C-alpha positions as CSV (number, residue, x, y, z in Angstrom):
1,M,-44.6,26.0,6.6
2,S,-43.0,28.8,8.5
3,D,-45.1,28.8,11.7
4,Y,-45.7,25.7,13.9
5,F,-47.9,25.4,16.9
6,R,-47.3,22.9,19.6
7,P,-50.1,22.5,22.2
8,L,-48.9,22.6,25.8
9,V,-51.0,19.6,26.8
10,R,-52.5,19.1,30.2
11,N,-54.7,16.3,31.6
12,G,-57.2,15.8,34.4
13,L,-58.8,18.3,36.7
14,P,-59.4,21.2,37.3
15,R,-60.1,22.1,33.7
16,P,-60.5,25.8,33.2
17,D,-63.4,27.3,31.2
18,N,-61.0,28.4,28.3
19,A,-59.5,24.9,27.9
20,V,-59.5,23.6,24.3
21,P,-60.0,19.8,24.0
22,L,-57.2,18.0,22.2
23,A,-58.3,15.9,19.3
24,G,-61.3,14.4,21.0
25,G,-59.2,12.8,23.8
26,S,-58.9,13.5,27.5
27,G,-56.2,16.1,27.1
28,W,-56.7,19.8,26.8
29,F,-54.7,23.0,26.4
30,T,-55.0,26.7,27.0
31,D,-51.7,27.7,25.5
32,V,-49.4,26.7,22.6
33,E,-45.7,27.1,21.8
34,H,-45.2,29.1,18.6
35,L,-42.2,27.6,16.8
36,R,-40.3,29.0,13.8
37,R,-37.0,28.0,12.3
38,N,-33.9,29.6,13.8
39,K,-35.9,31.5,16.4
40,P,-36.7,30.7,20.0
41,G,-40.2,29.4,20.7
42,T,-42.8,31.7,22.3
43,T,-45.9,30.9,24.3
44,V,-49.2,32.2,23.0
45,P,-52.8,31.6,24.1
46,A,-54.9,29.1,22.2
47,S,-57.3,31.9,21.3
48,A,-54.5,33.5,19.1
49,L,-54.3,30.4,16.9
50,P,-55.2,30.6,13.2
51,P,-58.7,29.0,12.8
52,E,-57.4,26.1,10.7
53,T,-54.8,25.2,13.2
54,L,-57.2,25.4,16.1
55,N,-59.6,23.2,14.2
56,A,-56.8,20.7,13.4
57,L,-55.8,20.5,17.1
58,S,-59.2,20.4,18.6
59,Q,-61.4,18.3,16.3
60,P,-61.9,14.6,17.3
61,R,-60.2,12.1,15.1
62,P,-62.5,9.9,13.1
63,P,-62.4,6.2,13.9
64,I,-59.9,4.1,12.0
65,C,-60.4,0.3,11.7
66,G,-63.4,0.8,14.0
67,L,-61.1,2.2,16.8
68,R,-62.2,5.5,18.4
69,F,-59.5,7.8,19.7
70,D,-61.2,8.9,22.9
71,R,-58.5,6.9,24.8
72,P,-55.0,5.7,24.0
73,R,-54.9,2.7,21.8
74,I,-52.3,-0.1,21.9
75,M,-50.8,-1.6,18.7
76,G,-49.1,-4.9,19.6
77,I,-46.0,-5.8,17.7
78,L,-45.9,-9.2,16.0
79,N,-42.7,-9.7,14.1
80,V,-42.4,-12.9,12.0
81,T,-38.8,-12.2,11.1
82,P,-35.6,-14.2,12.1
83,D,-33.6,-11.0,12.8
84,S,-35.8,-8.4,14.5
85,F,-33.8,-6.6,17.2
86,S,-35.9,-7.7,20.1
87,D,-37.9,-10.8,19.3
88,G,-36.4,-12.2,16.1
89,G,-37.8,-15.6,15.2
90,K,-39.9,-15.9,18.4
91,F,-43.3,-15.8,16.8
92,S,-42.6,-17.1,13.3
93,G,-45.1,-19.6,11.9
94,P,-48.9,-19.5,12.1
95,T,-49.4,-21.6,15.2
96,R,-47.1,-19.6,17.4
97,A,-48.2,-16.3,15.9
98,A,-51.9,-17.1,16.5
99,A,-51.3,-18.1,20.1
100,Y,-49.4,-14.9,20.7
101,G,-52.2,-12.9,19.0
102,R,-54.7,-14.5,21.4
103,Q,-52.5,-13.6,24.3
104,M,-52.3,-10.0,23.1
105,M,-56.0,-9.8,22.7
106,A,-56.5,-11.1,26.3
107,D,-54.0,-8.5,27.5
108,G,-56.0,-5.7,25.9
109,V,-54.4,-5.0,22.6
110,D,-56.4,-2.8,20.1
111,I,-54.6,-3.7,16.9
112,I,-51.9,-6.2,15.9
113,D,-49.1,-5.1,13.6
114,V,-47.6,-7.9,11.6
115,G,-44.2,-7.4,10.0
116,G,-42.2,-9.8,7.8
117,E,-39.1,-7.6,7.2
118,S,-36.8,-6.4,9.9
119,T,-36.2,-2.7,9.9
120,R,-33.7,-2.6,12.7
121,P,-30.6,-0.5,12.0
122,G,-28.4,-2.3,9.6
123,A,-31.1,-4.7,8.2
124,V,-31.0,-5.5,4.5
125,T,-34.0,-5.5,2.3
126,V,-36.0,-8.7,2.2
127,P,-37.1,-10.1,-1.2
128,V,-40.8,-9.8,-1.8
129,D,-41.4,-13.5,-2.1
130,S,-39.7,-14.1,1.3
131,E,-41.7,-11.4,3.0
132,I,-45.0,-12.7,1.6
133,A,-44.1,-16.3,2.6
134,R,-43.6,-15.0,6.2
135,I,-46.7,-12.9,6.7
136,E,-49.5,-14.6,4.6
137,P,-50.0,-17.7,6.7
138,V,-49.5,-15.7,9.9
139,I,-52.1,-13.1,9.1
140,T,-54.5,-15.8,8.0
141,A,-54.1,-17.6,11.2
142,I,-54.4,-14.5,13.4
143,R,-57.5,-13.4,11.5
144,H,-59.2,-16.6,12.6
145,A,-57.8,-16.5,16.1
146,V,-58.5,-12.9,17.3
147,N,-61.2,-10.3,17.0
148,V,-59.1,-7.2,16.7
149,P,-57.9,-5.3,13.5
150,I,-54.6,-6.4,11.9
151,S,-52.1,-4.0,10.3
152,V,-49.3,-5.0,8.0
153,D,-45.9,-3.4,8.5
154,T,-44.5,-3.3,4.9
155,R,-43.0,-0.9,2.3
156,K,-44.2,-2.9,-0.7
157,S,-47.5,-2.8,-2.6
158,C,-47.5,-6.5,-3.5
159,V,-46.9,-7.5,0.1
160,A,-49.6,-5.2,1.2
161,D,-52.0,-6.7,-1.3
162,T,-51.3,-10.2,-0.1
163,A,-51.7,-9.1,3.5
164,V,-55.0,-7.4,2.9
165,N,-56.4,-10.4,1.1
166,A,-55.3,-12.5,4.1
167,G,-57.2,-10.2,6.5
168,A,-55.1,-7.1,7.2
169,S,-57.0,-3.8,7.2
170,L,-54.3,-1.1,7.6
171,V,-50.9,-0.5,5.9
172,N,-48.1,0.7,8.1
173,D,-45.2,1.9,6.0
174,V,-41.9,2.8,7.7
175,S,-40.7,4.6,4.6
176,G,-43.6,7.0,4.7
177,F,-44.7,5.9,1.3
178,T,-41.5,6.8,-0.4
179,Y,-40.0,3.3,-1.1
180,D,-42.7,1.9,-3.4
181,K,-44.6,4.6,-5.3
182,M,-47.4,2.2,-6.1
183,L,-48.2,1.5,-2.5
184,G,-50.1,4.8,-1.9
185,Q,-52.1,4.2,-5.1
186,Y,-52.9,0.7,-4.0
187,C,-54.2,1.9,-0.6
188,A,-56.2,4.6,-2.2
189,R,-57.9,2.1,-4.6
190,K,-58.7,-0.2,-1.7
191,N,-59.9,2.6,0.6
192,L,-57.4,1.4,3.2
193,P,-56.3,3.5,6.2
194,V,-52.5,4.0,6.4
195,C,-49.8,5.0,8.8
196,I,-47.1,7.3,7.4
197,M,-43.8,7.0,9.3
198,H,-40.8,9.3,9.0
199,A,-37.4,7.7,8.3
200,R,-34.1,9.2,7.2
201,G,-32.5,6.7,4.8
202,D,-33.2,3.0,4.7
203,P,-32.7,0.5,7.5
204,E,-29.3,-0.6,6.3
205,T,-27.8,3.0,6.4
206,M,-30.2,5.1,8.5
207,Q,-28.1,5.2,11.6
208,K,-24.9,6.3,9.9
209,D,-24.5,9.9,11.2
210,P,-28.1,11.2,10.7
211,R,-28.3,15.0,10.4
212,Y,-31.1,17.5,10.4
213,D,-31.4,21.3,10.2
214,D,-34.1,21.1,12.9
215,V,-35.2,17.5,13.6
216,L,-38.6,18.3,15.0
217,L,-39.6,20.7,12.2
218,D,-38.0,18.6,9.5
219,V,-39.9,15.5,10.5
220,Y,-43.1,17.6,10.8
221,D,-42.6,19.0,7.3
222,F,-42.0,15.5,5.8
223,L,-45.2,14.1,7.4
224,A,-47.2,17.2,6.3
225,A,-46.0,16.7,2.7
226,Q,-46.8,13.0,2.7
227,V,-50.3,13.6,4.1
228,L,-51.0,16.0,1.3
229,L,-49.5,13.6,-1.3
230,L,-51.7,10.7,-0.1
231,A,-54.7,13.0,0.0
232,E,-54.1,13.9,-3.7
233,L,-54.0,10.1,-4.4
234,G,-57.4,9.8,-2.7
235,I,-56.6,8.8,0.9
236,P,-58.3,11.4,3.1
237,R,-56.8,12.8,6.2
238,S,-59.5,10.9,8.2
239,R,-57.8,7.6,7.1
240,I,-54.2,8.6,7.9
241,I,-52.1,8.0,11.0
242,V,-48.7,9.8,11.4
243,D,-45.6,8.4,13.1
244,P,-42.4,10.6,13.7
245,G,-40.3,7.4,13.5
246,I,-38.4,7.2,16.7
247,G,-35.0,5.5,16.1
248,F,-35.3,5.6,12.3
249,G,-32.4,7.8,11.1
250,K,-32.2,9.6,14.4
251,D,-29.7,9.7,17.2
252,Q,-30.4,9.8,20.9
253,T,-30.7,13.6,21.0
254,H,-33.1,13.5,17.9
255,N,-35.3,10.9,19.6
256,L,-35.5,12.8,22.9
257,T,-36.2,16.1,21.1
258,I,-39.1,14.5,19.2
259,L,-40.5,12.8,22.3
260,R,-40.3,15.9,24.4
261,N,-42.2,17.9,21.8
262,V,-44.4,15.1,20.2
263,S,-47.6,17.1,20.8
264,L,-46.6,19.3,17.8
265,F,-47.7,16.5,15.4
266,H,-51.4,16.9,16.5
267,A,-51.4,20.0,14.3
268,L,-51.4,17.6,11.3
269,G,-55.0,16.7,12.1
270,C,-54.3,13.0,12.2
271,P,-53.9,10.4,15.0
272,V,-50.3,10.3,16.2
273,L,-48.6,6.9,16.7
274,V,-45.3,6.5,18.6
275,G,-43.2,3.3,18.4
276,A,-40.4,3.5,20.9
277,S,-40.7,0.2,22.6
278,R,-37.4,-1.4,23.7
279,K,-35.4,0.7,21.3
280,G,-31.7,1.3,21.5
281,F,-31.8,4.8,23.1
282,I,-33.8,3.3,26.0
283,G,-31.0,0.8,26.5
284,R,-28.3,3.5,26.3
285,I,-30.0,5.8,28.8
286,S,-31.0,3.0,31.2
287,G,-27.8,0.9,30.9
288,V,-29.9,-2.1,29.9
289,K,-28.2,-3.8,26.9
290,T,-30.7,-6.6,26.3
291,A,-33.7,-5.4,24.3
292,D,-36.3,-7.7,25.9
293,Q,-35.4,-6.3,29.4
294,R,-36.2,-2.7,28.5
295,M,-39.9,-2.9,29.4
296,P,-39.7,-0.4,32.4
297,G,-38.0,2.2,30.2
298,S,-40.5,1.6,27.4
299,L,-43.3,2.2,29.9
300,A,-41.8,5.5,30.9
301,V,-41.7,6.6,27.3
302,A,-45.2,5.4,26.7
303,L,-46.6,7.4,29.6
304,A,-44.7,10.5,28.5
305,C,-46.4,10.2,25.1
306,V,-49.9,9.6,26.6
307,A,-49.5,12.7,28.6
308,Q,-49.0,14.6,25.4
309,G,-52.1,13.1,23.8
310,V,-50.5,10.5,21.6
311,Q,-53.4,8.3,20.4
312,I,-51.5,5.0,19.5
313,L,-48.6,3.3,21.1
314,R,-46.8,0.6,19.2
315,V,-45.4,-1.8,21.8
316,H,-44.0,-5.2,22.6
317,D,-45.3,-5.4,26.2
318,V,-49.1,-5.1,25.8
319,A,-50.3,-6.1,29.3
320,E,-47.8,-3.9,31.1
321,T,-48.6,-0.9,28.9
322,V,-52.3,-1.3,29.4
323,Q,-51.9,-1.5,33.2
324,A,-49.6,1.5,33.3
325,I,-52.0,3.7,31.3
326,A,-54.9,2.6,33.5
327,L,-53.1,3.8,36.6
328,W,-51.9,7.0,34.9
329,K,-55.5,7.7,33.9
330,A,-56.9,7.0,37.4
331,I,-54.4,9.4,38.9
332,E,-55.1,12.2,36.4
333,N,-58.9,11.8,36.9
334,G,-58.7,11.5,40.7
335,G,-60.2,8.0,40.5
336,S,-63.5,9.4,39.3
337,D,-63.9,6.7,36.6
338,V,-62.5,3.8,38.5
339,A,-65.0,1.2,39.7
């Protein structure tokens, strides 16, 4: 692709007559930034967009796992790994995981993402049997404890199959369906919704001097190609979520560039997910070394993403994020929808 169009998203009132709704949410835009490689961006009116791009940006996203995208949705992180960067080992085992799932549901979570393999920088690949042993009893327990959808965070088709049989209904692949070529075919056969994430390299090596020609456009092109690949396998765009992969093969400048311009990814015609919660760049900017103390910085990033129309936030701190979004929304709407 040689031309890219990033909507300059606005929220709240007043809303002009020529405002274009953004993907069925509360955001809107009247202008876009026209981006091309090796050229400065220019601002053009939305009326000048190619019809297919205007349609991709403006059409409401179909529900996934029963979730409508008329408001931001919260994906709660539930790692059942001993070595995750923030909460390793804290929720391992079905009893603790089910209790935490109930707490997240009470806090307002929309979907719970269960992972059995740490993908922190430097993490090594977990054997399939070990990953299955971690997630299967946990997903089974959560399925009986909560009434929200469950996604499985895995790169492996056999792990996904076990998770789906236990009660998961979405596959979230941090490799963007490049690690296991059978995973996309499996999800197509099972009519499963999926999340495609961008990563440069694997977790063990991804943070060793990552380089891009243009990080924003390179990530966009990868996601666009993978959306087409999965569509060819039989997974329609209506069942695909895209994630630019904050912190996965990206340095601080890369992360901030993507976050500052994240509205670009709406042009893919899919719901956009961002998972920046507690990540290392937040600690480096804020000076907070301990991951579980980075909630305030994580909220700042979450609200910046919501302001650009991001539909799904993958977070550790569910209650705090729900509260922050409620206040942001009340301010943007002038309190018109607050009881």
